[in-house]
C-alpha positions in Angstrom: 118.4 138.5 98.7 117.2 142.1 98.8 113.7 143.1 98.0 112.0 146.0 96.3 110.0 147.9 99.0 106.3 148.1 98.3 105.1 148.6 101.8 106.2 151.2 104.3 104.7 153.2 107.2 104.4 156.3 105.0 103.1 154.8 101.8 100.7 152.0 102.9 97.1 153.1 102.8 95.3 153.7 106.0 92.6 151.1 105.4 95.3 148.4 105.0 97.1 149.5 108.1 93.9 149.4 110.1 93.1 145.9 108.8 96.6 144.7 109.8 96.4 146.2 113.2 93.0 144.6 113.9 94.3 141.2 112.8 97.3 141.6 115.0 95.3 142.7 118.0 92.7 139.9 117.7 95.4 137.3 117.3 97.4 138.6 120.2 94.3 138.8 122.4 93.5 135.2 121.8 97.2 134.3 122.2 97.2 135.9 125.6 93.9 134.4 126.5 94.6 130.8 125.5 96.3 129.8 128.8 93.2 130.9 130.8 91.1 128.2 129.0 93.5 125.6 130.4 93.4 127.1 133.9 89.6 126.9 133.8 89.7 123.3 132.5 87.9 124.4 129.3 90.6 123.2 126.9 93.6 124.5 125.0 95.9 122.1 126.9 98.6 122.8 124.3 99.3 126.3 123.3 102.5 127.7 121.6 102.3 131.5 121.8 103.2 133.4 118.6 104.0 136.7 120.3 107.2 138.0 118.8 106.5 136.4 115.4 103.8 138.9 114.5 105.4 140.5 111.5 106.2 137.4 109.5 103.0 135.7 110.4 100.8 138.6 109.3 102.7 138.7 106.1 102.4 135.0 105.3 98.6 135.2 105.7 98.3 138.4 103.7 100.1 137.0 100.6 98.2 133.7 100.8 95.5 133.4 98.1 93.1 130.7 99.1 91.9 130.2 95.4 95.3 129.2 94.2 97.9 128.8 97.0 98.2 126.1 99.6 99.3 126.9 103.2 101.0 124.4 105.5 101.2 126.2 108.9 102.9 124.9 112.0 101.6 124.8 115.6 102.7 128.4 116.4 101.0 129.9 113.3 97.9 131.3 115.0 98.3 134.8 113.5 99.3 133.3 110.2 96.0 131.4 109.9 94.0 134.4 111.2 95.7 136.7 108.7 94.9 134.1 106.0 91.2 134.2 106.8 90.4 132.0 109.8 88.0 133.8 112.1 88.5 134.4 115.8 85.7 131.8 116.4 87.5 129.2 114.3 90.7 129.8 116.3 89.0 129.4 119.6 87.0 126.3 118.5 90.3 124.7 117.6 91.9 125.7 120.9 89.1 124.3 123.0 88.7 121.2 120.7 85.0 121.5 119.8 83.2 119.3 117.3 82.7 122.2 115.0 86.5 123.0 114.8 87.1 123.3 111.0 90.5 121.7 111.3 89.1 118.4 112.3 86.5 118.5 115.0 88.8 118.4 118.0 90.5 115.2 116.8 94.0 116.8 116.7 96.0 118.7 119.3 94.9 122.3 120.0 96.9 125.1 118.3 97.0 123.1 115.0 94.9 125.5 112.9 93.6 124.5 109.5 90.7 124.9 107.1 91.1 122.4 104.3 88.3 123.8 102.2 90.4 127.0 101.9 93.7 125.1 101.2 94.9 125.8 104.7 96.1 122.3 105.4 95.8 120.2 108.5 99.3 119.2 109.6 100.5 117.0 112.5 102.6 117.5 115.6 105.5 115.8 113.9 107.3 119.2 113.5 108.5 120.0 110.0 107.2 117.0 108.3 104.7 119.0 106.3 107.6 120.4 104.2 107.3 117.2 102.2 103.6 117.6 101.8 104.1 121.1 100.5 106.6 119.8 98.0 104.3 117.0 96.8 101.4 119.4 96.4 103.6 121.8 94.5 104.6 119.0 92.2 100.9 118.5 91.3 100.5 122.3 90.8 103.4 122.2 88.4 102.2 119.1 86.5 98.7 120.5 86.1 100.0 123.9 85.3 98.0 125.9 87.8 99.1 129.2 89.3 100.0 129.7 92.9 102.5 128.6 95.5 102.7 126.1 98.3 103.8 127.8 101.5 105.4 125.7 104.3 106.0 127.4 107.6 108.0 126.2 110.6 110.4 127.1 113.4 114.1 127.2 112.7 114.9 124.2 115.0 112.7 121.8 113.1 114.9 122.4 110.0 117.3 120.0 111.7 115.0 117.1 110.8 116.3 115.1 107.9 113.0 115.2 106.0 113.3 119.0 105.8 116.5 118.6 103.9 114.9 116.0 101.7 112.0 118.3 101.0 114.2 121.3 100.0 116.5 119.1 98.0 113.5 117.6 96.1 111.9 121.0 95.5 115.1 122.4 94.1 115.7 119.4 91.9 112.2 119.4 90.5 112.0 123.3 90.4 108.7 123.4 92.3 106.7 126.5 93.4 107.3 126.3 97.2 108.1 129.0 99.8 109.8 127.5 102.8 109.4 130.0 105.7 111.7 129.6 108.7 110.5 131.5 111.8 113.7 131.9 113.8 113.1 132.7 117.4 116.4 131.3 118.6 115.1 128.2 120.5 113.8 124.7 119.9 111.8 124.6 123.2 114.8 125.1 125.5 117.6 124.2 123.1 119.4 127.2 121.6 119.9 127.3 117.9 123.7 127.2 118.5 123.2 123.5 119.5 121.2 122.9 116.3 123.5 124.2 113.6 126.8 125.9 113.1 125.3 128.6 110.9 123.7 131.5 112.9 121.0 131.6 110.2 119.9 128.1 109.4 118.7 129.1 105.9 122.3 129.6 105.0 122.8 125.8 105.3 121.1 125.6 101.9 123.1 128.3 100.2 124.8 125.8 97.9 121.6 124.4 96.5 120.9 125.0 92.9 117.5 126.4 91.8 116.9 127.8 95.3 116.8 131.5 96.4 117.2 132.6 100.0 115.5 135.7 101.4 116.2 137.2 104.8 113.9 139.5 106.7 113.1 141.0 110.1 110.1 138.8 111.2 109.4 141.3 114.0 108.8 144.1 111.5 105.5 144.1 109.6 106.8 146.1 106.6 110.0 144.2 106.0 108.1 140.9 106.4 105.4 142.0 103.9 107.9 143.2 101.4 110.0 140.0 101.7 107.0 137.6 101.4 105.6 139.6 98.4 109.0 139.5 96.7 109.4 135.8 97.5 106.1 134.9 95.9 106.9 137.0 92.8 110.3 135.3 92.6 108.7 131.9 92.6 106.3 132.9 89.8 109.0 134.4 87.7 111.8 131.9 88.1 109.7 128.8 88.7 111.8 127.4 91.5 111.5 127.4 95.3 112.7 130.0 97.8 113.5 130.1 101.5 112.4 133.0 103.7 114.4 133.2 106.9 112.6 135.5 109.3 114.4 136.7 112.5 111.9 136.7 115.4 111.8 136.7 119.2 109.9 134.4 121.4 108.4 136.6 124.1 106.8 133.8 126.1 107.7 130.2 126.9 107.7 127.6 124.1 104.3 126.3 125.2 102.2 126.2 128.3 104.1 123.2 129.6 107.5 125.0 129.3 109.1 127.3 131.9 111.4 129.6 130.0 112.6 131.3 133.2 114.7 128.1 133.9 116.9 128.7 130.9 116.5 132.4 130.0 117.9 135.1 132.2 116.2 138.4 133.2 118.2 140.4 130.6 117.0 138.2 127.8 113.4 138.2 129.0 113.4 142.0 129.2 115.1 142.2 125.7 112.4 140.2 124.0 109.6 142.2 125.5 111.3 145.4 124.3 111.1 144.1 120.8 107.4 143.2 120.9 106.4 143.6 117.2 102.8 144.7 118.1 104.0 147.5 120.4 106.5 148.6 117.8 103.8 148.7 115.1 101.5 150.7 117.3 104.3 153.2 118.1 105.0 153.7 114.4 101.4 154.4 113.6 101.4 157.2 116.1 104.9 158.5 115.4 104.2 158.9 111.7 100.7 160.3 112.5 98.9 157.7 110.4 96.4 157.3 113.3 95.5 159.3 116.3 95.5 157.8 119.8 91.7 157.8 119.7 91.5 156.0 116.4 93.8 153.3 117.7 91.8 152.9 120.9 88.7 152.5 118.7 90.3 149.7 116.7 91.5 148.1 120.0 88.0 148.2 121.3 86.7 146.5 118.2 89.3 143.8 118.5 88.2 143.1 122.1 84.6 142.8 121.1 85.5 140.4 118.3 87.4 138.1 120.8 84.6 138.5 123.4 82.0 137.4 120.9 84.2 134.5 119.6 84.6 133.3 123.2 80.9 133.2 123.7 80.4 131.4 120.5 83.0 128.9 121.3 81.6 128.1 124.7 78.3 127.3 123.2 79.7 125.0 120.6 79.1 121.2 120.9 81.7 118.7 122.1 82.5 115.7 120.0 80.7 112.5 121.0 82.5 109.4 122.2 80.9 107.2 119.5 82.3 109.5 116.8 85.8 108.0 117.2 84.8 105.3 114.8 83.9 107.7 112.0 86.4 108.5 109.2 89.0 105.9 110.2 89.4 104.9 106.6 87.3 105.7 103.5 84.9 103.1 102.0 86.8 101.1 99.4 86.0 100.6 95.8 83.5 97.8 95.4 83.4 95.3 92.6 80.1 94.4 91.1 81.3 91.7 88.8 83.7 89.9 91.3 82.1 90.5 94.8 83.9 87.5 96.2 87.2 88.0 94.3 86.8 84.8 92.4 86.6 83.9 88.7 86.3 81.0 86.2 88.6 82.5 83.6 90.2 79.8 81.4 92.8 81.9 79.7 96.6 81.4 79.6 98.2 81.3 83.0 100.4 84.3 83.8 103.1 85.0 86.3 102.5 87.1 89.3 104.9 89.8 88.0 102.9 89.9 84.7 99.7 90.4 86.6 101.1 93.4 88.5 102.7 95.0 85.4 99.6 94.5 83.2 97.3 95.8 85.9 99.4 98.9 86.5 99.3 99.7 82.8 95.6 99.1 82.6 94.9 101.4 85.6 97.1 104.1 84.1 95.0 103.9 80.9 91.8 103.8 82.9 92.6 107.0 85.0 94.9 109.6 83.5 95.3 111.1 87.0 97.3 108.1 88.2 101.0 108.5 89.0 103.8 106.3 90.1 107.3 107.0 91.4 110.0 105.4 93.5 113.6 104.4 93.4 114.8 103.0 90.1 111.3 102.5 88.7 111.8 104.4 85.4 115.2 104.4 83.7 115.4 103.4 80.0 114.3 99.7 79.7 114.5 99.0 83.5 111.3 99.1 85.6 112.3 98.8 89.2 114.7 96.3 90.7 112.4 93.5 89.7 111.0 95.1 86.5 107.4 95.3 87.8 107.1 98.8 86.2 108.9 97.8 83.0 107.6 99.7 79.9 105.5 102.2 81.9 107.5 105.3 81.4 107.7 104.6 77.7 103.9 104.4 77.4 102.8 107.0 80.0 105.7 109.5 80.0 108.0 111.1 82.5 105.2 113.3 83.9 103.4 110.2 85.3 106.1 107.6 85.8 109.4 108.9 87.3 112.2 108.1 89.7 112.5 109.4 93.2 115.7 110.0 95.1 117.1 107.4 97.5 115.0 109.0 100.3 112.1 106.8 101.3 110.6 109.5 103.5 110.5 111.9 100.5 108.8 109.3 98.3 106.1 108.7 100.9 105.8 112.3 102.1 105.4 113.8 98.6 102.7 111.1 97.9 100.8 112.5 100.8 101.2 116.0 99.5 100.4 115.4 95.9 97.3 113.4 96.7 96.0 116.6 98.5 95.7 118.4 95.2 92.6 116.6 93.9 90.6 113.6 95.1 90.7 112.2 91.6 94.4 111.6 91.8 95.6 108.0 92.5 99.2 107.7 93.6 101.2 104.5 93.5 104.6 104.5 95.1 107.3 101.9 95.3 107.9 102.9 98.8 111.4 101.3 98.9 113.2 98.9 96.6 112.8 96.2 99.3 110.3 96.2 102.1 113.1 96.1 104.6 114.2 99.6 103.5 110.9 101.1 104.2 111.7 102.1 107.8 113.0 105.6 106.9 109.5 106.3 105.5 107.7 105.1 108.6 107.3 108.6 110.0 105.4 109.7 106.9 103.5 106.4 106.6 102.2 106.7 110.2 101.4 110.4 109.5 99.4 109.4 106.4 97.6 106.6 108.2 95.6 109.1 110.4 95.1 111.9 107.9 91.5 110.9 107.0 90.5 110.5 110.7 92.4 113.6 111.9 90.7 115.8 109.3 87.3 114.3 109.9 87.1 113.0 106.4 88.2 116.3 104.7 91.3 114.7 103.2 91.8 111.2 102.0 95.3 110.1 101.0 94.6 108.0 97.9 97.9 106.1 97.9 98.9 102.6 97.2 102.3 101.7 98.7 103.9 98.8 96.8 106.7 96.9 98.6 108.6 93.8 97.5 108.5 91.7 100.6 109.8 88.5 102.1 112.7 86.2 101.7 113.6 82.9 99.9 115.9 84.8 97.6 119.2 84.6 99.6 119.0 88.3 100.2 119.8 88.5 103.9 119.3 91.6 106.0 117.4 94.5 104.2 116.5 92.2 101.4 114.6 89.2 102.8 112.4 90.4 105.7 108.6 91.0 105.9 107.2 93.8 107.8 103.4 93.3 108.0 103.5 92.4 111.7 104.7 95.9 112.5 102.3 97.8 110.2 98.9 96.0 110.5 98.3 97.5 114.0 98.0 100.9 112.5 94.3 102.0 112.0 93.6 103.9 108.8 95.4 101.6 106.4 94.6 98.5 104.5 97.2 95.7 104.2 97.1 93.1 101.5 99.5 90.3 100.8 98.5 88.2 97.7 100.1 84.9 96.8 98.9 84.1 93.3 99.0 86.0 90.1 95.2 86.6 89.8 94.9 87.8 93.3 97.8 90.1 92.9 96.2 91.7 89.9 92.8 91.9 91.4 93.9 93.4 94.7 96.1 95.9 92.9 93.2 97.1 90.8 91.0 97.5 93.9 93.8 99.2 95.8 94.4 101.8 93.1 90.7 102.5 92.5 89.9 102.9 96.2 90.2 106.0 98.3 92.5 105.8 101.3 95.9 104.3 102.0 96.7 100.7 101.1 99.9 98.8 101.8 100.4 96.3 99.0 103.0 93.7 99.9 104.3 91.6 97.0 106.0 88.2 97.7 109.0 88.8 95.5 110.2 85.2 95.6 106.9 84.3 93.8 107.2 87.0 91.1 108.2 84.4 88.5 107.2 81.2 90.3 105.4 78.5 88.3 103.5 77.5 91.5 101.4 80.7 91.5 100.6 81.0 87.8 97.0 81.8 87.1 94.7 83.0 84.3 93.8 86.6 84.9 90.6 88.3 83.6 91.4 91.7 82.1 89.0 93.4 84.6 89.6 91.2 87.6 89.0 92.7 91.0 89.5 91.3 94.5 87.7 93.1 97.4 89.4 93.9 100.6 88.6 91.6 103.6 87.8 88.5 101.5 89.9 85.4 102.1 90.2 82.7 99.4 89.8 79.0 100.0 92.7 77.3 98.2 91.9 73.7 99.2 88.9 72.3 101.0 89.3 69.9 103.8 87.8 68.4 106.9 90.5 67.4 109.3 92.8 70.5 109.7 92.7 74.2 108.7 95.8 75.9 107.6 95.5 79.7 107.6 98.2 81.4 105.6 99.2 84.2 103.2 102.1 85.4 101.1 105.2 83.2 100.3 104.0 80.3 102.5 100.6 79.8 100.7 101.9 77.6 97.9 103.9 75.6 100.5 100.6 74.9 102.4 98.8 74.0 99.2 101.6 71.5 98.3 101.3 70.0 101.8 97.5 69.7 101.5 97.9 68.0 98.1 100.6 65.6 99.5 98.4 64.6 102.5 95.4 64.0 100.2 97.4 62.0 97.7 98.9 59.8 100.4 95.5 59.4 102.2 96.9 61.0 105.4 94.4 63.7 106.0 92.0 66.2 104.4 93.6 69.7 104.9 91.8 72.9 104.2 94.0 75.9 103.2 92.6 79.4 103.6 94.6 82.2 101.9 93.9 85.4 103.8 95.0 87.7 100.9 93.8 90.7 103.0 95.2 91.2 106.4 93.5 94.4 107.2 90.6 94.3 106.9 90.6 90.6 107.9 88.0 88.1 106.7 86.8 87.0 110.2 83.8 85.1 108.8 86.0 82.9 106.6 88.3 82.2 109.5 85.5 81.3 111.9 83.9 79.1 109.2 87.0 77.0 108.6 87.6 76.7 112.4 84.1 75.4 113.0 84.5 73.0 110.1 87.7 71.3 111.1 88.3 72.1 114.8 92.1 72.2 114.4 94.0 75.2 113.2 97.6 75.9 112.1 98.5 79.5 111.3 101.5 79.7 108.9 103.3 82.8 107.7 106.8 83.8 106.8 107.1 86.5 109.5 108.5 85.7 113.0 106.2 83.7 115.2 106.9 86.0 118.1 105.2 89.3 117.4 104.0 88.1 114.0 100.6 88.7 112.5 99.6 85.1 113.2 99.4 85.9 116.9 96.5 88.2 116.1 94.8 85.5 114.1 95.3 83.0 116.9 93.9 85.4 119.5 90.9 86.1 117.4 90.2 82.4 117.0 90.5 81.8 120.7 88.2 84.7 121.4 85.5 83.9 118.8 85.5 80.2 118.2 87.2 78.6 121.3 84.3 76.1 121.9 84.9 74.7 118.4 88.5 73.9 118.9 89.7 70.3 119.4 93.4 71.3 119.9 95.4 74.5 120.7 96.0 76.9 117.8 99.5 76.4 116.6 101.8 78.7 114.6 104.6 78.2 112.2 106.9 81.1 111.1 110.4 82.4 111.2 112.7 82.0 114.1 113.2 85.0 116.4 116.4 86.1 114.6 117.3 88.3 111.7 117.4 86.6 108.3 120.9 85.3 107.3 122.5 85.9 103.9 124.1 82.5 103.5 121.6 80.1 102.1 122.2 77.7 105.0 121.4 80.5 107.5 118.4 81.6 105.6 117.0 78.1 105.5 117.5 77.8 109.2 115.4 81.0 109.8 112.5 80.8 107.3 109.6 78.3 107.5 109.6 75.6 104.9 107.5 72.6 103.9 109.1 70.3 106.4 108.4 72.6 109.4 104.8 73.1 108.2 104.4 69.3 107.8 105.7 68.5 111.2 103.4 71.0 112.9 100.4 69.8 110.9 101.1 66.2 111.7 101.4 67.0 115.4 98.1 68.8 115.3 96.4 66.0 113.5 97.7 63.5 116.1 96.7 65.7 119.0 
């Protein structure tokens, strides 16, 4: 799309031209200097030079309004962030990873510039994934009717990532105020763009998208870039839907300091890109059109050198992070219940199903906090509320602004939750991450990303998200409908993982999850949604704290430690053994896997001396292995027998009921293992 020209060498005022030149000079001086820090073993072990992107990066920063806009830069956006307001000192502190780095105190890779307090967001090394965060944040901007745009910047090669297509598709579908900037320098490290896409200009891959406008500009030229970015921002405000700005650039240097571009670029190309140096061109224009004298330019250049010199001195005197600080900001402190500190109650009301507990608690929390939202696949269509109707009736009560469907794109569901939660710390996001837990794998990139946001930003951003997943088997679902995934996800720091078995615990843990800051994985045993075995009275305000197990049966001869679908089986076995006078079996329901109630585990081990760990997941690689290892480490001297485990076979889950039964643990297997331990 063409733009109306506002800026030109002849008509832009001299003060503005001088400001731009100084920004470009300071940025380029640091860009050129960065490799020297590595050579001197000071830092900056990752540096992606921006030289050749000067025009578009200056323009992005200049149109950015820190009061209303949100900027998601990528690792090459040094000049972008400097133009947006980051000082030379802040750029260098990030490069040499000092504790006072405003992006996150040296916790993230160098060249990842950010200043969260100014809405310049900390993004990760997973290139292009921040497009989803920009879309989620723009969704919040639209819903809360605030002015401004979300700007997502990236190289053209990262557009090949599937989540970028999901982001642009979602932004155009929801008509969100996003500017997607593609800085096209022709290479993804050493891979030419011809190997990435058939279109010479990758933005044209999206030309058929409705509610999306595409702008093209010369990213090497300051004025064309300024005019295009100004027009793009105005277009978003006027038409209320997203745009793409495709900026043609050149990459003057290697991709990064670990790349040798002379191995894949010939002398002709290397000479060509140097000839098109945007900074040199801008300087020539200032002289040619007599906007500045040579002496005036030399004075500005001298000023820029002094700025960089002072910033270097400042950075060298800045403190390093301390080793012990690694434990700070792993996950926010959770919501704490005053009335139910142990997650127990004596309520005598009518027993309710687990699914009722979830549904009623969701509605209660949405009434409690009007800044609570939920979305996912199939969660809000007419009378239906998800594949299992957990969200039934919610859209009718709370409206489409707060309860809505997402596309069949799990990464989009998770990634936009990350982005939307950045808008305001009061927001609480609940997502049905996938219709079944087994389908969550496409969202894993965003889930992992979100797990370290709080730590990576040094506590500046907390993703306040509860991810609900219907988990487990015993429904005859087979692959993608009957597996449980906690064994793969609990090793991630920065998340909480809960897996209730009974209706009251499901309600109480859900309330605590939603009210807490931070990321919580809420696994729901779908086979127990309507089971009479897990009915329970539920106080209207019930809360269950994280990291508190629940003793389901007291015993003296054997401890069974369990959670999820296998908990009622273990309770049935304990009752059976007690009724028949066989043994006194204690059943400990973990409820919370991370954090884990180590005190309750040690107490039951010390009490009985024999332990059986039971869960639905596979024995090999399952969460029970961590529990067993912890018991051996902390309470070995109290054991009268080896810690044994019961779980699924090391196979996928079969669809045929005969195959499913052969895979999943059942009462018989648990009884056989318990009997063997009792007789040990």
